[in-house]
N, C-alpha and C positions, 0 to 999 in steps of 0.2 A: 598697715602696721602703725601702731600708735607713735613709734619713735621716728617714722619717716618725716622728713621736712614738710611742714605745712605752713600756710599763711592765713591770717585772719585780720582784716583791716576794716575798721569802721571810721570812714573819713567824713561822712556827711553829718552835719548837725541836724537834729530832728526836733521840730516844733509841732506839737500835737494839740488839738482842741478845737472846739466850736469857735468860728470866727478868727482862727489863728492867722488867716490870710492878711489880717490887718497889720501884721508885723512886717510884711514884705518890704516896704520902702525903708524902714529903719535897718533891717538886716542888710539890704543892698548898700545903704550908707556905710555900715560897718565894714563891708567888703571893699569899699572904695569906689563903688559904681557911681557913674554920673549920667550915662545915657543908656537906658534900658530898652531892649527889644523884647516884646511879648510874642511868644509863638504858641499857636493853638490850631484848632480846626473849625470848619464852618458849622459843624454840628453843635459844638459848644458855644459858638457865637449865637446861633439860633436859640439855644437853650438859655441864653442870658448869663452864662458862666463867665465868658470873656469880659463882659461889661462889669460884672461884680468885682472882678480883680482889677481891671483897668481903672475903675472909679477911685480906688484907694489912692492912686497917685495924684488925684485932684486935690488932695489934702496936704500935699507936700510941695506946693508951688512956691513961686517967688524966691527961688534959690535955697529953700530950706531943706531940700532933699533931692534924691535922684529924680530925673525926668524920664517919663515914658515917651520915647521918641518915635516909636513905630510899632505896628502890629503885622505879623505874618501869619495868615490864617488858612493858607492853602495846603495844609499838611494832609496827606492821604494815608490810607491803611497801609501798614507794614513798613513805615519809615522808608519811603522810596528814595533812591539816590537822587532823582531829578528834583524832588522837593528840597532835599538838603542843599543841593547846589544852588537852587533859586534863593533859598533863605540866606545862604552865605553871601551871595551877590547883593541881596537887599541889605543885609547887616552892614556890609562895607559901604554901600551907597549912603546910608543914613548916619554913618559914623557911630554905630552902637558899640559900647564897650562892655556890655553885660547882657545876659540872657535870662529870660523868665519863661519857663516851660509850664504850660497849663493844659493838662489833658491826660489821656490814657497812654498806654505803652508806645503806640506809634508816635505820638507827639514827643514823649520824653526821650525816646531813642533818636528821633530826628534831631532834637536839640543837642544831644550828645555828639551826633555826627557833625552838626554845625560848629560846635565848640572845637572839636578836633581839627576840622578843616581850617578854621580861623587861626588856631594855634600853630598849625603846620604850614600855613600859607597856601593851602590847596584851593583850586577852583572846581575840582571834580573829586568827590569823596571816593569814587571807585578806584582812583589811583592808589589809595592807601591800602586797599584790600584786593590785590590782583588775584590771589589764590583762594579767596573766600574766607580766610582767617588771618587776622593780625593780632598777635599775642605779645604784648609789651609788659615787662615787669620792672619794678623799681630795682636798681637805680637807673636803668636805661630809660624807663618812663619817668618823665618829669612833671612837676606841678604845672597846670595850665592856668595862667594868671588872667582868667576871664571870669569875673563874678557870675555865678550860675546858681539860680534858685529854681526848684521844681515843685509844682503843686499837682500831685496826682488826683485825677477825678474818677479813677476806677481803683478797685482794690484787687489787683491781679499781678501785674508784671513786677511791681516793686522797682521799676527802672530808675526811680529817683535816687536810689542808693547803690544800685549795682554797678560794678566795673565793666559791664558788658553792654555794647550797643549792637543790636541786631538790625542790619540795614539791607533792604531789598535791592538787588542788582537786576534791573529790568532787562539788561542786555542778555544775561545768561539764565534769567528766571530762577534765581537762587537767593536764599537768605544768607548774607555774609555777616561776619562778626568782627568787631573790634573789642579786644579785651585790654583794658588799661586802668590801673588803679586810681587815676586822676580824672577819668572821663565823667564820673558821676557828679551830681550837683554838690555844691558847697553846703547848701542848706535845703532841707526838704520840709514842706509845710503839709501836715496831715490834717486837713480841715473837713470833718464829716459833712458839714453843711453843703459842700460842693458836690457831694455824691448822692444826695437824697433823690434827685431826679433821674438817676440812672435806671433805665428800664429793667424789669425783672430778668429777662433773658441775658442781658449784658452783665448784670450783677452776678448771675449764676455762672456764666462761663469765665468771667474774670476771676471769680472765686476759685473755680477749678484750676485755673492757671496757677494761682498761688498754692493750691493744694498739691499740684504736680511738682512744683519747685521743691516743696518741703519733703514730699515722699521720695523724689529722686535724690535729694540731698541725703536723706536718712539711709537710703540703700547704697549710696556711693561707696566704692572700695577705699576712697580717700577721706571719708567722713572722720571728724574728730569730735571730742566732747563738746567743743564750742559750737560746731555746726549742728550736732545732734540736739543741743539745748534749744537753739532757735527753730529747728525743723519741727521738733515734737510739740513745742508750744504753739507754733503756727497751725499745726494740724488740729490741736485741741480747739483753738479759737474758731477755725473755719467750720469744724463739725458742729459747734454750738451756734454760731452766729449766721452762717450762710443761709439756712432756711428762713431764719427770722428776717434778714434783710431782703430776701426775695419776696416774702409775703407782705412785709411792711417796709417799704423803701424809706419811710420817714423816721425809722427807729435809729436815732443818732448813736445810741450805745453800741448797737450791732455794727453800724457803719464804721464807727471808730475802731472797734476791735478788728474788723476786717482790714482796715488800712494798715494797722500795726502788724497783723498776721501776714499781709502781703510783703511788707518790708522785711519781716523776719524770714519768711520763706525764701525770698531771693537772696538774702544774705547767706543763709545756709547753703543754698544751691551754688552760689558764686564761688564759695571757698571750699566746697567739697566737689567741685566740678570734675567729673570723670565719666562714668557710665550713665548716659542719659537717653536711653532708647525711646522713651515717650516723646521727648523733645525732638529727637532725630526724625521720627515719623511725622510729627506735627509740623516741623519746619518744611519738610519736603512737600507734604500735601498742601500746606498753606501757600507755599510759593506757586505750586502748579495749578491749584484749583481755587485760590484766593479764599480759603476758609479762614475765618478769624482765628487767631492763634489760640485763644483760650478755649474756643469751641473744639478745635483740633485736639488739644490736650485732654479735654474732658472726655471725648469719645475714645481716644487711644489709651487712656490711663488704665482702666480695668482690663482691657484686652491684652495689652503688653504685659501686665502683671501676671495674667494667666499663661501667656505664651513663653515668658522668660522667668519662671518662678524662682530659679536658683539665685537670682539677683536680690530678691526680696525676702527669702526665707530666713537669713541670719537675724533680721530684726523684726520678724513678723509679730512677735509678742509685744514689743514696745509700740509698734505701729497700731496694733489692736487696742492697746490701752489708750493711746492718744485719740483714737476714733470712738472710744467708749463702747468697745466690743468685749464681751466676756469670753476669754479663752483659757481660763484657769484649768490646768490639767490637760490641755490639748497639745497635740504634736505641732511642730512648726507648720507642717503641711495643712493641717486642719485650721490652724490659726490664720494662715494666709488665705485660705478659701473663705473664711468668715469675713476677713478684711475686705476682700474683693466684693463679696456680697454687700457689705456695708457701703462701699463706694458706689456700687450700682444703685443701691437704694437711695443714697444721697443725690445721685445723678437724676433719678426719677423724681424725687421730692422737689427739686428745684426746677423741674421742667426742661431738662436738657435731653437731647436725643441720644440714643445708644449707637447710632450709625450716621453715615453721611448721605442718606437717601435724598435729602433736599438739594444736594449739589449735582445730582444727575451725572455721576461719573461713569463713563463707559468702560467696558472691559479693556479696550485698546488703551484708554488713558490710564487705567490701573496698572498696566504693564509699564508705562512710562515712569510711574512712580518708583519702581524698583531701583533703577540707576540713580534717580534723584536722591533717594534715601542713602544710597551707598556713597555718594559723593558729597553729601552734606558735611560741613565741618564737625557736627556732633558725632559723626561716625568714627572719627579718628581714635577715640579712646575705647569705643565699644562697637567694633564693626559687626554687623549682622549678616549672615548668609542670605543670598537672594531668596532661597526657599522660605526662610522665616519671614522675611519682609513680605513676600507674596501671601503667605498664610495669614499674617496680620491684616493685610489689605483686604483679603477676601472676607474677613470677619466684620469689617467696618463699611464695606461697600456692597449693598445688595444689587446684584447685577441683573436688573430688570430692564435697563436701557439698552437698546440695540443700536 
């Protein structure tokens, strides 16, 4: 209902544009930072991205600006708890007072976990999320006085601005969540130059992650006019620009539009958060089978929309318009069928698979996914019966492996 209490909060300052990373030291100075820790991963180190960002600090020496005092580059896929704990320990050892995140969703979420642990004085981030979900709202949630800047190198998660940190708990093989309105970065730098080297397949599935955020936000029972505005324009930008960026990774205009679409998609998703069956499935399969999150969302999105149509029918026409699909005069059911067809076509055009064949999931493992989906925190608002979970699983896992 439109009059039900809702919340919409844009806390992160956004700086967009080619070479906007050059602003990082001055922005940190404005935030009161003195000793900056850069966090990223080995892949981005090998690609030269870490060096491009770190070199900026060489221009602010001799006490004229914040100092880069260390780099933590051992971040793994899925924001593993052990990586967060190691980074927290290192940050304390070097006396860092501020955090610079450079990377995709795993890096950005790891740094949010590091900030939360430093703010709360924790040595093990798992202590904060014993049940799999920690949901803190203002005024109980307070500002975390740790200067924090994020530079996304993929256009998918939008984690630089979202109040959600998804953290993998290795002990229970589960993706857990911290939701806190102050966990996101103080400033986000959207520099398309840093995304031009992203391989086509990663460009494709991170783009589908952003598309999933926007579509699940639009379909949410708690969506508002504010979230709809962000979701719909994110969908328009992705439909137009994702095939372009996949075909020509050096197209800066397409890269810039996708970075902004990613930010808008997660903003809509975060503040319409309710029924998210696609993410529910993707979280569980990602944790069990180590499927990249964007890839999991890309495969599940059209399948879940087919299997749970009632969730998407109320806004099928608006969704169709955003995806550039002509549904004039169509019933909602026909409009939704055309939308799903367009999503499958987009999936094909950008080179993404329609199933998880490459992950060699056995029938026995597929059965293990059912309770994993049911216990995932995303199931709280929209629980799915095990029969439905099983049926969705059978559509995405060709059971040829014995």
